[in-house]
C-alpha positions as CSV (number, residue, x, y, z in Angstrom):
1,M,-93.3,-0.5,-52.2
2,P,-94.6,-2.7,-49.0
3,P,-95.6,-1.2,-45.7
4,A,-92.9,-1.4,-43.1
5,K,-92.9,-4.3,-40.6
6,K,-93.7,-3.4,-37.1
7,P,-91.7,-4.9,-34.4
8,T,-93.0,-7.2,-32.4
9,T,-93.6,-6.3,-28.8
10,H,-94.2,-8.7,-25.7
11,G,-97.0,-6.7,-24.1
12,A,-99.1,-7.9,-21.3
13,S,-99.8,-10.9,-23.6
14,S,-97.0,-12.8,-22.9
15,A,-96.1,-14.2,-19.4
16,P,-93.5,-12.3,-17.2
17,T,-90.3,-14.1,-17.4
18,R,-89.5,-15.6,-14.0
19,P,-86.0,-17.7,-12.8
20,A,-86.9,-21.3,-12.7
21,P,-87.6,-22.3,-9.1
22,T,-84.6,-23.9,-7.5
23,P,-85.1,-27.2,-5.6
24,A,-84.8,-26.8,-1.7
25,T,-81.6,-28.0,-0.7
26,T,-81.6,-31.5,1.6
27,R,-79.7,-32.5,4.3
28,R,-78.2,-35.1,1.8
29,Q,-77.2,-32.4,-0.4
30,L,-75.5,-30.4,2.5
31,E,-73.6,-33.7,3.9
32,Q,-72.2,-34.3,0.3
33,A,-71.1,-30.9,-0.2
34,A,-69.1,-31.0,3.3
35,Q,-67.5,-34.5,2.2
36,R,-66.3,-32.8,-1.0
37,L,-64.5,-30.2,1.2
38,E,-63.3,-32.3,3.5
39,R,-61.9,-35.1,1.1
40,P,-58.9,-32.6,-0.8
41,L,-58.0,-31.8,2.7
42,E,-57.5,-35.4,3.7
43,E,-55.7,-36.2,0.7
44,A,-53.5,-33.3,1.5
45,S,-52.4,-34.5,4.7
46,Y,-51.6,-38.1,3.3
47,A,-49.5,-36.4,1.0
48,L,-47.8,-34.3,3.3
49,Q,-47.2,-37.5,5.3
50,A,-46.0,-39.2,2.5
51,L,-43.4,-36.2,1.3
52,G,-42.3,-36.0,5.1
53,Q,-40.7,-39.1,4.6
54,D,-38.3,-38.0,1.6
55,M,-37.7,-34.9,2.9
56,G,-33.9,-33.7,4.6
57,H,-33.4,-32.9,8.2
58,G,-33.6,-28.8,7.2
59,A,-37.0,-29.3,5.4
60,Q,-38.7,-31.3,8.3
61,R,-39.4,-28.3,10.0
62,A,-41.3,-26.5,7.4
63,H,-43.2,-29.8,7.0
64,K,-44.1,-30.0,10.8
65,D,-45.5,-26.7,10.5
66,L,-47.3,-27.2,7.1
67,A,-48.8,-30.7,8.5
68,A,-50.1,-28.8,11.7
69,T,-51.9,-26.0,9.5
70,V,-53.4,-28.8,7.6
71,K,-54.4,-30.6,10.7
72,A,-56.1,-27.6,12.3
73,L,-57.6,-26.6,8.7
74,R,-59.3,-30.3,8.4
75,R,-60.6,-30.3,12.1
76,D,-61.7,-26.5,11.6
77,A,-63.7,-27.5,8.5
78,A,-65.1,-30.6,10.4
79,N,-66.5,-28.6,13.1
80,T,-67.7,-25.8,10.9
81,N,-70.0,-28.6,8.7
82,R,-71.0,-30.2,11.6
83,E,-72.2,-27.0,13.0
84,L,-73.6,-26.6,9.6
85,V,-75.6,-29.4,9.8
86,K,-77.2,-28.6,13.0
87,D,-78.3,-25.1,12.1
88,F,-79.9,-26.4,8.7
89,D,-82.0,-29.1,10.7
90,K,-83.3,-26.1,13.1
91,L,-84.0,-24.0,10.2
92,R,-85.9,-26.8,8.1
93,A,-87.9,-27.2,11.4
94,V,-88.8,-23.7,12.0
95,V,-89.5,-23.4,8.3
96,T,-91.5,-26.5,7.7
97,P,-95.0,-25.9,8.8
98,T,-96.3,-28.7,11.0
99,K,-99.6,-30.3,10.1
100,P,-102.4,-29.4,12.4
101,T,-103.6,-32.2,14.6
102,A,-107.3,-33.5,14.7
103,P,-109.1,-32.2,17.4
104,K,-109.9,-35.1,19.7
105,A,-113.5,-36.0,20.4
106,R,-114.4,-35.0,23.9
107,A,-115.8,-37.8,25.9
108,T,-118.3,-35.2,28.0
109,R,-121.4,-33.7,26.7
110,G,-120.8,-30.1,25.0
111,A,-122.9,-27.2,26.9
112,A,-125.9,-27.2,24.7
113,A,-126.7,-30.9,25.4
114,R,-126.5,-29.7,29.4
115,A,-128.7,-27.3,28.7
116,A,-131.6,-29.8,27.0
117,G,-131.6,-32.0,30.2
118,S,-130.0,-34.8,31.1
119,G,-131.7,-37.0,28.4
120,R,-132.1,-40.0,30.7
121,V,-135.6,-41.6,31.0
122,A,-136.8,-42.1,34.3
123,K,-137.0,-45.5,35.3
124,K,-140.1,-46.7,35.6
125,P,-141.0,-48.1,39.3
126,S,-140.9,-51.8,39.2
127,R,-144.0,-53.9,39.6
128,P,-144.4,-56.6,42.2
129,S,-143.6,-60.0,40.6
130,A,-146.4,-62.2,40.6
131,S,-145.1,-64.5,43.5
132,R,-145.2,-61.5,45.7
133,R,-148.7,-60.6,45.0
134,S,-151.0,-61.3,47.7
135,S,-154.9,-62.4,46.9
């Protein structure tokens, strides 16, 4: 009889399973999601307007209340989406590391250069010119 097979183990030799990293959400994706939310609300508003023209007198009051609710919902969704985009921009500014600026070259001399002296060579006294020499 053949020996029994041992089950394979996923010990230390295998890499730990990690979920795939999700890409960072961009402002464009956020704006597209906001449009996906606002579009059906806008379509519902247009449908209510078309429906209101075909209603009788008794149903117009219910239609008016429903239209006001949809209008308020659209306004609130637009305001919320606008605030969400602002918050997203603020968060991105805080989270995104800024590149350090290179230190500017200083126009003045450093302390070591000052300690070593001025570094200037003394000007030699000028020699009298040939025309000024007396004989």
